[in-house]
C-alpha positions as CSV (number, residue, x, y, z in Angstrom):
1,X,-11.4,-12.7,10.4
2,X,-9.4,-9.8,12.1
3,X,-8.2,-7.4,10.1
4,X,-4.3,-4.8,10.5
5,X,-4.7,-1.7,9.2
6,X,-2.0,0.7,8.4
7,X,-3.7,3.9,7.2
8,X,-2.1,6.9,5.7
9,X,1.4,5.7,5.1
10,X,3.6,8.5,3.3
11,X,5.3,7.6,0.1
12,X,7.2,9.2,-2.5
13,X,6.7,7.8,-6.0
14,X,7.4,9.2,-9.7
15,X,4.0,8.6,-11.2
16,X,1.9,10.6,-13.4
17,X,0.9,10.9,-17.4
18,X,1.7,14.5,-17.5
19,X,5.9,15.1,-18.6
20,X,6.0,17.6,-15.4
21,X,4.9,14.2,-13.4
22,X,7.5,12.3,-14.6
23,X,10.7,14.6,-13.9
24,X,9.3,15.6,-10.1
25,X,8.8,12.6,-7.1
26,X,5.0,13.0,-5.7
27,X,3.5,12.0,-2.1
28,X,1.1,9.7,-2.7
29,X,-0.4,8.0,0.5
30,X,-1.5,4.3,1.3
31,X,-3.5,2.4,3.0
32,X,-3.5,-1.0,4.0
33,X,-6.0,-3.3,5.0
34,X,-5.0,-7.5,5.8
35,X,-6.6,-10.4,6.8
36,X,-5.4,-12.1,9.5
37,X,-6.5,-14.3,12.7
38,X,-4.5,-12.9,15.4
39,X,-5.4,-15.1,18.3
40,X,-2.6,-17.0,18.2
41,X,-0.1,-13.5,17.9
42,X,-2.7,-12.2,21.0
43,X,-2.3,-15.6,23.2
44,X,1.8,-15.6,22.6
45,X,2.4,-12.2,22.6
46,X,4.9,-12.8,20.4
47,X,5.3,-10.6,17.1
48,X,6.6,-14.2,15.3
49,X,3.1,-15.2,15.7
50,X,1.5,-12.0,13.8
51,X,2.0,-9.8,10.8
52,X,5.2,-7.3,11.0
53,X,3.3,-4.5,10.3
54,X,6.7,-2.1,10.2
55,X,8.4,-5.0,7.5
56,X,5.1,-4.1,6.0
57,X,5.4,-0.6,5.7
58,X,9.3,-1.0,4.4
59,X,8.2,-2.7,2.0
60,X,5.4,-0.7,0.5
61,X,8.3,1.9,0.8
62,X,10.6,0.3,-1.5
63,X,8.3,-1.0,-3.8
64,X,6.9,2.8,-4.3
65,X,10.1,4.2,-4.1
66,X,11.0,1.7,-7.5
67,X,8.3,2.2,-9.1
68,X,8.2,4.6,-12.3
69,X,4.2,3.9,-13.0
70,X,2.3,6.7,-14.9
71,X,-1.2,5.7,-13.4
72,X,-2.0,4.9,-9.5
73,X,-4.2,2.0,-10.5
74,X,-0.9,-0.2,-11.4
75,X,0.9,1.1,-8.4
76,X,-2.0,-0.5,-6.7
77,X,-1.8,-3.5,-8.1
78,X,1.7,-3.4,-7.8
79,X,1.7,-3.4,-4.1
80,X,-1.0,-5.7,-3.6
81,X,0.6,-8.6,-5.8
82,X,4.2,-7.6,-4.5
83,X,2.4,-8.5,-0.6
84,X,0.4,-11.0,-1.5
85,X,3.3,-13.0,-3.0
86,X,6.2,-12.1,-0.4
87,X,4.2,-12.1,2.7
88,X,2.1,-15.0,2.1
89,X,-0.8,-12.9,3.0
90,X,-4.6,-14.4,2.0
91,X,-6.0,-10.9,1.1
92,X,-4.9,-7.4,0.8
93,X,-6.5,-4.3,0.4
94,X,-5.2,-1.4,-0.7
95,X,-5.8,2.0,-1.5
96,X,-3.2,5.2,-2.9
97,X,-4.2,8.2,-2.9
98,X,-3.0,11.2,-4.5
99,X,-3.7,13.9,-3.0
100,X,-3.8,17.6,-5.3
101,X,-4.1,15.3,-8.4
102,X,-7.1,17.9,-9.3
103,X,-7.0,20.8,-8.4
104,X,-10.2,21.4,-6.8
105,X,-10.5,17.9,-5.1
106,X,-9.5,17.3,-1.8
107,X,-8.3,13.7,-2.6
108,X,-8.4,11.0,-5.9
109,X,-7.6,7.7,-4.4
110,X,-7.9,3.9,-6.2
111,X,-9.1,1.2,-3.9
112,X,-8.7,-2.3,-5.1
113,X,-9.1,-5.6,-3.3
114,X,-7.0,-8.8,-3.9
115,X,-6.7,-12.4,-2.9
116,X,-4.9,-16.1,-3.7
């Protein structure tokens, strides 16, 4: 199985459990891993035979912009289910990074994997 990956997609989200977090958008980073069979796209060299990662990135950005979740776990689940349903994907792995969530930590993240 081939894998399409997008790492570090920067998005702006209204997310968090604290009152101040409900007032300001925060920068999150999203990593995506999507199962695919790239052989047809590679042979044809045509975007129509491939997963359009630009479209996927725009969809994820739109999902995050519209969401107002309290937890990164919920946001990750929303992204995964939307991509599986709307883009007819077989399996996705989503990592939502919330840098700065813990003052002395470089990063805090959740990783989920969902499939149809």
